[in-house]
N, C-alpha and C positions, 0 to 999 in steps of 0.2 A: 470469849472474851476479845478486844480487841487485838491483843497480842498474839494470840493463836489464830485469829483470822490472818492478820498480817505475814505470820509464819507459814501458815498454810500458802499463802500468795506467793513468798519467798522459794518454798520448795517445789512448788510447781515451775518458777522462774528457772529451777537449776535444771530441769527436764527438759524445758523448751530451749535453752542455752548448750544443752548436750545435742538436741536435736539439729539446731541450727548450724553448729560447729561441723557435724559431719555432714550436714548437707551442703556447706562449702568447701570444706577440708579432705572430706571422706571417711571412710571408717576407721582410719587410722587414729584417730583423734579419741583417746581414751580418758574417761573420768577417772581420777584418783583419789577422790577424797571432795568435801563441800562440809562449808559450816552454814546452816540455816537457822536464823534468828528472827525474831520480830523487825528489828531493825534494817539489816543488810543481811546479804549473804557471800560467801567466798567460794569460790568453783576453782579446783585444781584440776588439772589435766595436762595429759603428755602428748606429743605431735613428734613425730619424727625427725622434723626438718622444720626452720623458720619459714612461717608462712610468706608467699611472695607479696608484693605491692597489690597486684591484681585481685589476690583471695581476698587481701586485708578490705579491697574498694567493694569488692562484692557484698560483704556483710554489710 
């Protein structure tokens, strides 16, 4: 169904987001949870400090 396909894409997006965050910020970024639906996703993570301006611009 259309919703199932959209949910699959958002699920994949959570994996890509986790990968990208770890590429930029390092392995200390940890996923704490997520919500994946057909219309949106929520990604919860922790990081031991505030990202620097340089790190934010890198993304």
